[in-house]
ZADONU-412025 format. One line per 5 residues: number of its first residue (from 1); their letters; for each residue x, y, z of C-alpha. Coordinates in steps of 0.05 Angstrom, whole numbers, plus 5000, padded with zeros to 4 digits. Example, Ala and Ser with C-alpha at 12.3 -4.5 7.8 and 13.67 -1.06 7.14 Angstrom:
// ZADONU-412025
1> AS> 5246,4910,5156 | 5273,4979,5143
***
This chain:
// ZADONU-412025
1> MSNAI> 5294,5023,5962 | 5285,5047,6028 | 5289,5012,6093 | 5232,4980,6133 | 5188,5033,6155
6> TSSSY> 5151,5038,6224 | 5085,5072,6249 | 5124,5138,6240 | 5105,5131,6165 | 5040,5148,6180
11> KPLRA> 5044,5206,6216 | 5016,5256,6167 | 4960,5215,6142 | 4886,5229,6164 | 4900,5298,6157
16> VLVAE> 4831,5321,6180 | 4838,5286,6243 | 4904,5301,6256 | 4885,5371,6253 | 4830,5373,6308
21> LCSIV> 4870,5333,6350 | 4930,5385,6346 | 4886,5445,6350 | 4856,5406,6416 | 4925,5408,6441
26> ERCAD> 4943,5480,6418 | 4877,5505,6457 | 4902,5478,6524 | 4972,5511,6518 | 4939,5571,6487
31> QGVGG> 4884,5586,6531 | 4886,5528,6588 | 4825,5498,6572 | 4835,5427,6592 | 4796,5360,6579
36> VVRLH> 4793,5280,6568 | 4804,5260,6494 | 4781,5191,6482 | 4818,5151,6424 | 4778,5088,6409
41> GEAGI> 4793,5031,6359 | 4809,4962,6333 | 4884,4939,6355 | 4936,4973,6310 | 4892,5020,6278
46> GKTTL> 4935,5080,6296 | 4908,5101,6369 | 4977,5106,6393 | 5004,5145,6342 | 4949,5195,6338
51> AETML> 4962,5208,6420 | 5043,5214,6403 | 5029,5272,6350 | 4987,5302,6403 | 5051,5291,6442
56> AVADR> 5094,5324,6398 | 5044,5390,6386 | 5043,5396,6473 | 5126,5394,6471 | 5128,5442,6408
61> CGMPT> 5086,5495,6462 | 5132,5481,6518 | 5077,5446,6551 | 5095,5386,6614 | 5075,5313,6585
66> WRSSA> 5072,5252,6617 | 5056,5188,6594 | 5044,5115,6614 | 5014,5049,6577 | 4978,4989,6609
71> SSISQ> 4996,4919,6591 | 4963,4844,6607 | 5012,4838,6657 | 5001,4908,6692 | 4936,4889,6702
76> ALPFA> 4949,4841,6767 | 4986,4900,6798 | 4944,4954,6836 | 4967,5021,6815 | 5023,5001,6762
81> VVDRL> 4999,5043,6705 | 4985,5112,6748 | 5051,5093,6785 | 5094,5096,6719 | 5069,5157,6693
86> SSPTG> 5129,5193,6671 | 5156,5253,6625 | 5203,5249,6566 | 5261,5249,6618 | 5244,5190,6657
91> ERMLA> 5215,5232,6722 | 5158,5205,6752 | 5101,5247,6767 | 5069,5215,6825 | 5137,5181,6841
96> DLGLH> 5136,5205,6915 | 5078,5167,6933 | 5106,5101,6921 | 5034,5074,6900 | 5058,5007,6872
101> DGAIP> 5094,4986,6943 | 5034,5013,6973 | 5077,5055,7020 | 5068,5134,7023 | 5118,5173,7066
106> DAVGA> 5099,5228,7117 | 5102,5279,7074 | 5082,5290,6999 | 5117,5365,6986 | 5060,5420,6958
111> AGAIA> 5010,5356,6972 | 5007,5363,7043 | 5028,5315,7101 | 4998,5239,7104 | 5013,5214,7173
116> TSQVS> 5016,5139,7162 | 5059,5097,7126 | 5006,5041,7107 | 4946,5071,7082 | 4877,5043,7053
121> RFARR> 4865,5038,6979 | 4826,5100,6982 | 4875,5143,7024 | 4926,5125,6964 | 4880,5149,6909
126> EAATV> 4865,5219,6949 | 4939,5228,6953 | 4946,5216,6870 | 4895,5268,6865 | 4922,5320,6911
131> LFESR> 4992,5307,6878 | 4961,5308,6801 | 4929,5374,6821 | 4992,5411,6846 | 5029,5382,6781
136> CQVPS> 4983,5412,6735 | 4977,5484,6751 | 4999,5505,6678 | 4977,5471,6612 | 4997,5402,6615
141> LVFVD> 4983,5338,6585 | 4976,5266,6606 | 4970,5203,6565 | 4956,5131,6580 | 4957,5079,6525
146> DLQWV> 4919,5020,6525 | 4862,5032,6573 | 4838,4958,6560 | 4888,4923,6603 | 4888,4977,6663
151> DMASA> 4890,4957,6733 | 4823,4970,6765 | 4864,5015,6830 | 4893,5064,6776 | 4826,5060,6738
156> EVIGD> 4806,5100,6803 | 4855,5147,6795 | 4850,5155,6726 | 4776,5175,6737 | 4797,5226,6790
161> LARTA> 4849,5250,6741 | 4791,5256,6681 | 4745,5297,6735 | 4808,5343,6753 | 4825,5358,6675
166> VTHPV> 4758,5391,6669 | 4778,5449,6715 | 4843,5451,6707 | 4895,5463,6643 | 4907,5396,6631
171> LLIVT> 4891,5348,6575 | 4881,5271,6592 | 4886,5229,6533 | 4875,5153,6540 | 4868,5104,6482
176> HRSIV> 4830,5039,6489 | 4809,4978,6441 | 4739,4982,6411 | 4719,4926,6460 | 4734,4927,6532
181> GNGIG> 4732,4880,6585 | 4759,4869,6656 | 4710,4917,6691 | 4738,4980,6660 | 4667,4998,6619
186> ELIDS> 4642,5037,6682 | 4717,5085,6678 | 4695,5092,6599 | 4622,5114,6615 | 4646,5158,6671
191> LGALG> 4694,5195,6614 | 4642,5205,6566 | 4594,5237,6622 | 4653,5284,6633 | 4641,5308,6566
196> SHSIA> 4704,5282,6540 | 4731,5284,6461 | 4701,5204,6443 | 4742,5198,6373 | 4728,5131,6342
201> VPALG> 4796,5125,6297 | 4772,5102,6233 | 4813,5058,6181 | 4852,5093,6134 | 4820,5113,6071
206> AADTH> 4845,5088,6002 | 4891,5149,5990 | 4922,5142,6051 | 4933,5067,6050 | 4968,5079,5978
211> ALVAA> 5008,5134,6008 | 5028,5089,6070 | 5053,5029,6020 | 5086,5076,5973 | 5125,5098,6040
216> LCGGQ> 5140,5033,6062 | 5156,5001,5993 | 5202,5065,5972 | 5161,5073,5905 | 5100,5073,5864
221> PSEAL> 5053,5003,5891 | 5026,4962,5828 | 4953,4947,5828 | 4973,4872,5854 | 5006,4899,5913
226> LDRAN> 4950,4954,5930 | 4898,4893,5927 | 4940,4847,5976 | 4952,4914,6018 | 4878,4919,6023
231> GASGN> 4880,4860,6058 | 4894,4896,6119 | 4825,4936,6112 | 4861,5005,6127 | 4890,4979,6186
236> PFLLC> 4963,5017,6189 | 5003,4964,6240 | 4980,4911,6194 | 5000,4938,6127 | 5068,4960,6159
241> EYVNG> 5071,4887,6183 | 5058,4861,6113 | 5094,4912,6071 | 5159,4902,6118 | 5151,4836,6114
246> LLAEG> 5154,4833,6040 | 5215,4876,6038 | 5257,4833,6092 | 5240,4771,6055 | 5257,4802,5989
251> QLIIG> 5182,4788,5956 | 5178,4861,5924 | 5203,4865,5853 | 5230,4928,5837 | 5210,4963,5772
256> DDEVG> 5223,5032,5735 | 5158,5053,5746 | 5129,5018,5802 | 5133,4962,5859 | 5104,4895,5849
261> VESGE> 5095,4833,5899 | 5127,4765,5879 | 5081,4723,5913 | 5007,4725,5949 | 5040,4691,6010
266> VPESL> 5034,4728,6079 | 5104,4752,6108 | 5128,4706,6165 | 5146,4768,6210 | 5058,4785,6203
271> RLAVA> 5046,4708,6214 | 5095,4704,6275 | 5066,4772,6304 | 4996,4747,6302 | 5022,4677,6332
276> RELQR> 5048,4712,6393 | 4978,4749,6399 | 4946,4678,6401 | 4990,4649,6445 | 4980,4707,6497
281> LGEEV> 4905,4686,6487 | 4917,4613,6507 | 4907,4550,6472 | 4831,4542,6483 | 4830,4613,6434
286> TMVVR> 4880,4595,6393 | 4847,4527,6362 | 4777,4564,6360 | 4808,4618,6322 | 4856,4567,6276
291> ACSVQ> 4789,4537,6260 | 4752,4600,6243 | 4816,4615,6190 | 4792,4546,6152 | 4721,4575,6138
296> GIDID> 4750,4638,6107 | 4733,4712,6124 | 4666,4693,6149 | 4645,4644,6204 | 4595,4601,6206
301> VGALA> 4585,4589,6276 | 4547,4513,6262 | 4602,4483,6224 | 4654,4509,6273 | 4621,4475,6331
306> ATLDQ> 4612,4411,6282 | 4687,4411,6262 | 4709,4417,6341 | 4659,4367,6361 | 4642,4418,6415
311> NAIAL> 4568,4446,6436 | 4564,4522,6410 | 4547,4552,6467 | 4616,4526,6496 | 4643,4565,6441
316> AAPLD> 4626,4629,6460 | 4674,4646,6511 | 4738,4636,6469 | 4703,4668,6421 | 4684,4725,6460
321> VAVAA> 4757,4734,6476 | 4781,4732,6407 | 4732,4789,6390 | 4753,4837,6449 | 4823,4829,6422
326> GLLED> 4808,4849,6358 | 4817,4787,6319 | 4750,4774,6298 | 4684,4820,6297 | 4607,4810,6309
331> RAGCL> 4577,4854,6248 | 4507,4857,6247 | 4501,4796,6275 | 4562,4757,6233 | 4616,4730,6261
336> MFRHE> 4681,4742,6215 | 4758,4765,6210 | 4767,4833,6222 | 4820,4837,6175 | 4832,4781,6115
341> LLRAA> 4911,4792,6125 | 4894,4767,6200 | 4861,4706,6174 | 4915,4685,6123 | 4968,4691,6179
346> VYLQM> 4937,4651,6224 | 4913,4600,6173 | 4985,4593,6154 | 5017,4585,6219 | 4983,4518,6218
351> PVGVR> 5023,4461,6179 | 4992,4438,6116 | 4975,4369,6127 | 4932,4397,6182 | 4898,4447,6141
356> KVAHQ> 4880,4398,6083 | 4853,4345,6143 | 4809,4419,6174 | 4780,4428,6108 | 4756,4357,6099
361> QLATA> 4725,4356,6168 | 4698,4431,6145 | 4665,4401,6075 | 4627,4343,6115 | 4594,4386,6166
366> LADQG> 4577,4438,6114 | 4549,4378,6072 | 4511,4355,6129 | 4482,4416,6153 | 4459,4426,6074
371> ANAAL> 4503,4482,6059 | 4518,4519,5996 | 4543,4470,5949 | 4595,4510,5912 | 4616,4530,5991
376> VGLHV> 4624,4454,6007 | 4662,4443,5943 | 4712,4492,5951 | 4730,4458,6024 | 4734,4385,5984
381> VLGER> 4784,4421,5935 | 4822,4450,5989 | 4831,4381,6031 | 4856,4342,5965 | 4824,4282,5989
386> TDDPA> 4832,4226,5935 | 4793,4165,5967 | 4726,4192,5985 | 4682,4180,5930 | 4632,4230,5967
391> AIERL> 4684,4277,5964 | 4675,4268,5885 | 4603,4273,5894 | 4607,4343,5929 | 4652,4366,5878
396> QLAAK> 4602,4356,5816 | 4547,4384,5859 | 4591,4443,5864 | 4599,4446,5788 | 4527,4441,5776
401> ATATS> 4514,4499,5818 | 4564,4541,5787 | 4562,4524,5716 | 4519,4582,5694 | 4541,4635,5741
406> APEDA> 4611,4626,5749 | 4638,4574,5701 | 4709,4580,5719 | 4698,4561,5783 | 4654,4493,5762
411> LTFLD> 4726,4483,5718 | 4758,4488,5790 | 4708,4438,5816 | 4711,4396,5756 | 4785,4389,5748
416> SARSM> 4791,4366,5819 | 4744,4318,5815 | 4779,4290,5753 | 4840,4281,5784 | 4805,4242,5835
421> AGVDL> 4763,4197,5792 | 4822,4155,5775 | 4808,4103,5719 | 4729,4099,5737 | 4709,4114,5660
426> DLQRI> 4641,4123,5676 | 4655,4173,5722 | 4706,4204,5676 | 4655,4213,5624 | 4611,4254,5664
431> IELAR> 4655,4308,5693 | 4687,4316,5623 | 4609,4326,5594 | 4605,4380,5649 | 4683,4415,5627
436> LVAFT> 4663,4411,5552 | 4602,4457,5569 | 4644,4500,5625 | 4701,4508,5574 | 4649,4529,5517
441> ALGRM> 4611,4579,5565 | 4685,4610,5582 | 4701,4618,5503 | 4763,4567,5511 | 4744,4537,5444
446> EEAEA> 4811,4497,5435 | 4801,4466,5504 | 4728,4451,5495 | 4743,4422,5422 | 4797,4370,5458
451> AANWL> 4752,4355,5511 | 4696,4335,5459 | 4741,4303,5418 | 4758,4256,5479 | 4688,4243,5489
456> LEVVE> 4671,4221,5416 | 4724,4165,5432 | 4684,4139,5500 | 4612,4166,5498 | 4560,4125,5506
461> EADRS> 4508,4120,5448 | 4451,4164,5478 | 4500,4227,5490 | 4542,4227,5425 | 4489,4271,5389
466> MVLAR> 4498,4325,5448 | 4574,4317,5439 | 4570,4317,5366 | 4528,4383,5361 | 4573,4410,5416
471> LGGIA> 4637,4403,5364 | 4606,4428,5308 | 4582,4486,5342 | 4654,4501,5364 | 4685,4493,5297
476> TIMGD> 4636,4538,5272 | 4650,4597,5317 | 4730,4579,5306 | 4709,4588,5235 | 4711,4525,5193
481> SARGL> 4635,4514,5176 | 4646,4469,5126 | 4667,4415,5183 | 4614,4438,5234 | 4562,4425,5179
486> ELLDQ> 4592,4353,5169 | 4596,4345,5250 | 4523,4378,5258 | 4486,4328,5205 | 4522,4270,5241
491> ASECA> 4485,4298,5303 | 4418,4303,5271 | 4426,4228,5253 | 4453,4208,5315 | 4389,4246,5356
496> SGDLE> 4339,4203,5387 | 4273,4253,5377 | 4243,4317,5352 | 4271,4348,5426 | 4345,4328,5412
501> RSPIL> 4341,4345,5336 | 4309,4419,5340 | 4366,4456,5365 | 4422,4416,5327 | 4383,4438,5259
506> AMASL> 4380,4510,5292 | 4450,4506,5294 | 4458,4483,5220 | 4415,4530,5196 | 4459,4583,5236
511> TCATT> 4518,4551,5207 | 4495,4556,5130 | 4476,4628,5141 | 4547,4651,5168 | 4574,4615,5104
516> GDYER> 4525,4652,5058 | 4486,4584,5039 | 4417,4622,5050 | 4377,4579,5019 | 4398,4513,5055
521> SRDLA> 4393,4560,5113 | 4319,4577,5104 | 4308,4497,5092 | 4337,4483,5161 | 4303,4544,5195
526> TQALE> 4246,4518,5168 | 4258,4446,5193 | 4282,4473,5257 | 4225,4515,5268 | 4172,4455,5246
531> VGNRA> 4207,4402,5298 | 4219,4455,5355 | 4137,4466,5351 | 4126,4402,5351 | 4169,4380,5413
536> NEPVG> 4162,4453,5450 | 4229,4458,5446 | 4247,4529,5454 | 4314,4533,5422 | 4281,4504,5349
541> QSVGM> 4238,4551,5361 | 4268,4619,5360 | 4326,4601,5323 | 4290,4578,5264 | 4245,4638,5267
546> ALLAR> 4308,4678,5277 | 4336,4661,5213 | 4267,4666,5175 | 4277,4742,5200 | 4333,4747,5174
551> MSTFG> 4317,4712,5102 | 4261,4759,5097 | 4314,4821,5109 | 4353,4795,5050 | 4290,4790,5008
556> NDISE> 4282,4860,5032 | 4222,4845,5067 | 4252,4886,5126 | 4184,4900,5172 | 4175,4824,5162
561> GLRLG> 4251,4813,5192 | 4231,4864,5243 | 4167,4832,5267 | 4196,4760,5267 | 4259,4782,5299
566> TRVVA> 4224,4810,5360 | 4177,4761,5368 | 4237,4712,5368 | 4275,4750,5421 | 4207,4746,5469
571> IADAD> 4207,4669,5462 | 4283,4670,5482 | 4267,4711,5539 | 4209,4663,5561 | 4262,4600,5558
576> LTGTA> 4285,4607,5642 | 4346,4561,5632 | 4378,4618,5574 | 4391,4558,5530 | 4347,4595,5472
581> HAYIP> 4391,4657,5490 | 4451,4613,5473 | 4440,4613,5401 | 4439,4695,5405 | 4374,4712,5372
586> VLHLG> 4385,4782,5403 | 4437,4794,5353 | 4398,4768,5297 | 4347,4824,5316 | 4402,4873,5324
591> LTAFD> 4427,4860,5250 | 4363,4864,5224 | 4347,4925,5257 | 4422,4954,5232 | 4405,4933,5159
596> ADQLD> 4339,4975,5167 | 4379,5033,5198 | 4345,5034,5252 | 4411,5046,5308 | 4372,5059,5372
601> LATAM> 4343,4984,5366 | 4416,4954,5345 | 4444,4998,5400 | 4397,4971,5449 | 4401,4899,5423
606> VAKGN> 4484,4907,5428 | 4470,4924,5503 | 4417,4869,5517 | 4471,4820,5485 | 4522,4841,5530
611> ELADR> 4485,4836,5595 | 4458,4767,5570 | 4532,4744,5557 | 4546,4765,5630 | 4484,4726,5656
616> YNMAW> 4491,4666,5626 | 4568,4670,5617 | 4571,4671,5539 | 4642,4702,5533 | 4647,4670,5456
621> SLPLF> 4585,4712,5443 | 4622,4786,5462 | 4659,4789,5392 | 4595,4782,5359 | 4563,4842,5392
626> GSLAA> 4628,4883,5391 | 4635,4880,5315 | 4559,4901,5312 | 4569,4955,5358 | 4632,4984,5306
631> GIQYR> 4589,4977,5252 | 4536,5020,5285 | 4590,5073,5301 | 4609,5068,5231 | 4544,5079,5203
636> LGRLD> 4532,5145,5250 | 4591,5170,5225 | 4634,5163,5287 | 4694,5136,5255 | 4744,5144,5326
641> EAQAE> 4689,5097,5364 | 4677,5047,5308 | 4759,5045,5309 | 4759,5026,5381 | 4694,4986,5382
646> AEVAI> 4729,4942,5328 | 4795,4941,5364 | 4762,4911,5430 | 4724,4858,5386 | 4784,4832,5352
651> DLSER> 4813,4830,5423 | 4756,4793,5445 | 4756,4745,5388 | 4831,4727,5401 | 4810,4702,5469
656> TVSRQ> 4753,4667,5455 | 4774,4634,5383 | 4712,4670,5349 | 4732,4677,5277 | 4669,4706,5248
661> ATTWA> 4672,4767,5292 | 4740,4782,5272 | 4726,4781,5200 | 4671,4830,5219 | 4716,4877,5259
666> HAVQA> 4770,4875,5215 | 4716,4896,5154 | 4694,4958,5195 | 4768,4976,5198 | 4779,4969,5129
671> LVAID> 4720,5021,5124 | 4746,5072,5176 | 4809,5067,5138 | 4784,5087,5058 | 4742,5144,5101
676> IGDCE> 4799,5172,5127 | 4841,5160,5059 | 4893,5108,5089 | 4887,5059,5029 | 4947,5019,5051
681> AAERC> 4911,5005,5120 | 4851,4989,5085 | 4881,4938,5044 | 4920,4906,5109 | 4856,4902,5142
686> VEAAE> 4820,4871,5086 | 4871,4811,5081 | 4867,4806,5157 | 4794,4795,5147 | 4804,4750,5085
***
């Protein structure tokens, strides 16, 4: 295991840019071609490291080098930055001038005599330029770091030095952050007017990020470690702070093949580094940035103002400071944290209790603004408040908004709401019904079954039919069709009208078809279609017709099966809620096409089924389409592909407890084994299917 590695670790990175900068130095050494190189970018992006690479090249070429750097303290000291221009041995380039003291001696060697000890700022500036010219008669390199903090007197001298560099064999390198203040914009503009090399230092790309993390942790980083390191968005300083912090805190897991990470926590060293930067920026900026961190990487200024109880205009000044410091950025009119690791470091420096209350306040502010229900719900969850009826209502709205598009998120909101509901049985019933729907959508059938069984004990009569139908569908998917039919019969008896009864009859028809009871399946499908037409209910209509289409196929009337199947899919497509597609008419048409040996149509239905499963979060249906895909590949004679599709379907079946799909997939594997002459494997597959 390596020790902590500093910024020198990424000197070999950015190979193309490094080569370009080195060639500029070599041209100055070999041909005496001077000029100005301006490296600019966000804090920690590697500007200084790139400049130091150029200094190293200059040393190898025998060029004299001088360097200085500005700081937030030096801003108040006239000439401080140019006065500190020094060689590697500590010799100060302009020491004879006494710039910082304001005193200039009577003689300055080759620069000539200046006959006063107290001269104006202009005279000191002129003397510095003359002395600089005398020092740079041979190829030389001068480096000024962190120009954004330069004092104005030094800025004027640097402008003069830049003009000298254009006509002398001297290379002036300056670095500064992307956003600068303190009135030095005019200096930067003047450097541009001189034709300087203006280089915006980019973030590290994926390959360089990978290489740096590997060098820092001393081994191949795991995917989880790389994912977390990507929160630095290619910023070398943050990457180094993050990985070195993990090393120091013992959070890295050293394996034989890779280095993993124990937790997702931001190391204390990085938190402290960001805290020091905030302290430098002052209390007002710190408060605003902390409030921003509660929101996430994207920042809603309106919600920020409401949370802090301030006018949005009053926030402009501290936000501007945070942007200039590189903590935040204004990207296409949207205010956001520059890096997720920065946001996390700021956020985690706050006490847990403060964070929770901040999330509660933010949830209220966002709700008052009519913000996205899921976003409001997220902050309610993070606020962990248990005594607020409004919070439970917001979580229910969030779950409803995400039930179709993101059932995992919906479940998170519902779990949090359930913990807040306490002993309120009415509220518990509402929440558990929603959890049942979410579990089913995610294919978590055992949990869905548990939720449905609990609901049967406490549900009101008006909802009993729906719970029984859900439980019947779950039993069928889990392979207990007899239990499924029993529950569906009970649900049909409890149904209050045609609108409720139609989809129940459709599900019962499907269940009978899976057991091979085609006569009863046909009767139930006919009833579902009749009741569905009467109630204008799309599930009964589409599923009833889909089963009749399959029965036509079983009766060898393939053309009628395809005609009805195509019509069924069109009916389901017209149901914008997606409910009709939950009964997988697309699968039935795919099976009919498979029976008709129309494999292109069958393949198209597999693709459509997978897309619908993703769109409507029907994870439980994926193994069914996977098994059909395996059968198609087998029919095409592609045994390896058939075996692979069957293995995927079996894996999905185990995760979603879809027993029917497991049976089909094992059957395809048995056929493949027979074709390749492995009868023992075929027998094992048949036993597994049974």
